[in-house]
C-alpha angles and dihedrals in degrees: 000000000000113000103229091189090070090053092049093049091045091051092050093048092047092049092049091050089049089052090053091052091049090050089048092051091050092047094050091048089056095047115098133189091254091053091051089052090051092050089050090054088051088052094235113178117246095026093124092062090045088054090056091051094048090049088062098027098150093053094048092046089052090051093050091045092054094047092047092050092048092050092045091052091047092052092048092051092049092051091047090052090052093051092049092050094048096046125057092201105081095195092051092046093052092046091050091047092052092050096046096042091047094049094045090045092053094048105031099031100028119031101022101048094038091051092045091048091054097043097044099027096140097051096040095045090053091049092048097045099080090044092050092047090052094048097044098079089052104035103032096070088054092044091048091054092048091048090052091051091047092050090049092053094044121079113244134033097301128201122295095216096029131267093275101104122026144124087277090069091056091046089054090050090051091052091049091049090053092048089051091051091244090125133018124253091248090055091049091052091048093053091049089050090057090058092046091052090080090059093050121090131206096258090059094059102031129106102249121241092252090062096046122118112210141164132217118248091238095062120109125246089252091057090047094051090046090053091047094051093045096045096039094231122130094192120049127181116239116220133200118197097350142340090284089061102069107170101174149327126262119211125213091221091055091051092047092049092049094049091046090054094044118015092193091061093079091071102028104043129069129224093244088069093059101033121116128220115281121238111228127200132174117252090237095060113122112250095232092054090045091053092052092046093049090049091050093047090044093229127136099194130049131184111231115219124201127220091273095053094254126128111272097175146286131286129194133190088252090058090057094045089053088063087064106034099026131238113348110218127185134217092268095061115108133172099237121177116264091244125026118178108213097179143314107337092349121112138168110208137177114261087230094059111130113257093231091053090050092049090053092047098056100017099251125167093235133124129185090219093055096043096043093228131095105204137053091241090054091050092050091049089051093050093045095040087225140060112288116241130191111297096025111134138181135175121232121182093333095316122111117216116200120186109225133194123338118248133207131012092296090056095230116167106271103185137018126206114223122192138158110267106230094191092057092047092052092051 
């Protein structure tokens, strides 16, 4: 006669062990490198083994996942066997087994171990580390084979070490923390932006070539400092033959120091004498790698090169940081209306106003389709063959356009003053 008590006790023990493995998997998933370093500073015992587990987190999580599933299945089979033996009606026994196993699985193997693994992640991860390290040489080859089979059956590339530990887990935790009011929505978005930075390349964050401000190598220091003060940039690319031939970068602080040491230098010396070497990067370089490289090289501005070796644009550390924290505005930024009539035949308009809207406003014979640009700033840049800076002015059909102050961190022209040019009318 089979002793059903032994099966019941075995099922309970197996399910409890499975719950411990699930809690351990959850705890290890929540343990980061920074947390391990903190535990080491606190001189917690067992942190060295925990460090080994965290170094290969995905493999150990896969091992614990497989063991937990095996134990869970074993416990469910044992309980089902007990219900069948104690009930002559097979259908009723199976129905009762499904209900009981499902409820116990949800509570004992779902809610309880997951909650415990989150609440006591440090203690449980340290307890589980030596067990996981001992099981890995035995279980991981099996888990690796099963992962390979799963990847083969699943559309897409799949995950080499299994989808058990990835950045997605941390993203989910961040979303849960925001829902529980642990962090603010802005903080959640910022953390997600950090993950997305690895999928962003340099050409997506750069200032395009059409918006670049540059200076020719034959200009004097006085001209360079004037351009710097008018444009608002402290670092300006120096070009040779054309904008594709960037030969260096001149710094406002270098010019200021040189003029302070020798006041005559502003008129007698050229920018090519003071320029520094330019830092070049391909436009396909991931933004997170670019940020690390620029930090290591201690440069704040890089020239972005396209696939043909031409200048695609410029990128700064601030451009990359804006991908994480959002647009960085300064105290001079204001939200002015797109069109502000200051008086008869005098307007202040946004540089982003559509060219067709401007033509209708002051009766100009201009069309965005004919000119190949959509905005007023784009039209001015086309006419000037360079980016307009504060003080730049041109006359179009009797109207004078004067670029006013720069706006935003990139110092783009924010507003343009338009007025009827009396001298042109008299002529």
